[in-house]
N, C-alpha and C positions, 0 to 999 in steps of 0.2 A: 657541739656546743648549741644549747637551745637558744630559741629567737628572744627572751628576756636577756640569757646573758650579753648574747650580739650586740643589741640595744644599750645596754650596761656599758661595753668595751668601748663602743663608739661615742657615746655620749661622754664617758670619762677623757677619753681622748680629744674630742672636741673642747671639753671645759678646759684641758691643760695648753694645747695650744690656745687658745684665748687668753687664758691666763700669761701666758707667756709672753705672746704679742703685747700683752699690757705692760708686763715688768720692763719692756723697752721700749716704752713710751710712745709706740706706735699704735699700736692696733695692727688692724691686716690692711695698711697702707705703706707706701713709701716702697713698693714691689715686696712686703713681706707675704708670703702666703703661707697656705696650711702646708704645702710641702717643705718648707723651709727649716720647720721643727718638728721633730721626730722623737716621737715617747716610746720608749723600752723600757724594761726592767732588768735589774740585773739577778744574780746568783741567788740572791736574797730573796728578791721579790722586792725590791725598793723601784719607784718608778724613777727614770732618767731621762736628760734631755740632751738632744744633738740638734744643734743649731747648722744651717747650710746657708749659704747665699746670702743675701740681703740682711737675714736675719742675723746670721754671724756676724756681718760685717758691722752693722747695727751695736751689738754687744762689746764689739771691738771699741767701736767709738767710744762709747759710754765706760772703758775698762773693767766689765764685766767678763770675768775670767769663770766662776761656778755658779752653778743655779740649782735652787733647790725646790723640790715639787713635792707637794702633797696632793692625793686625792681622796677625794670621801664624796660617798653615793648614799642612795636610798632607793627604794624600789618607783619614786617617782622624781628622781633629781640628780644630778652630778655637781660638784664643784672641786674646783683647785684654785689650789696659791701656788704661786713662783714666786721665791725669793731669788734676786741675784746679788753676787758678792764679789766685787770689786778688790783691787791690790792695793 
């Protein structure tokens, strides 16, 4: 992986984690850290979220069961949108 691709990967992951923390209404406070939010991709390449620790607890408190993540980037910036769905 070349340097530009590595930078894009890292910035996309950070944007996704930041958007997730904001969807939880906390940002990176109340014990929620970058490590509590994992960004993966399924077999078709769709980005997926896995929450652990305080992030998972907060999602449960809010009644959020599913999250939908969209990532977009250019050579200069990364952005992500997260929507949480409850029961």
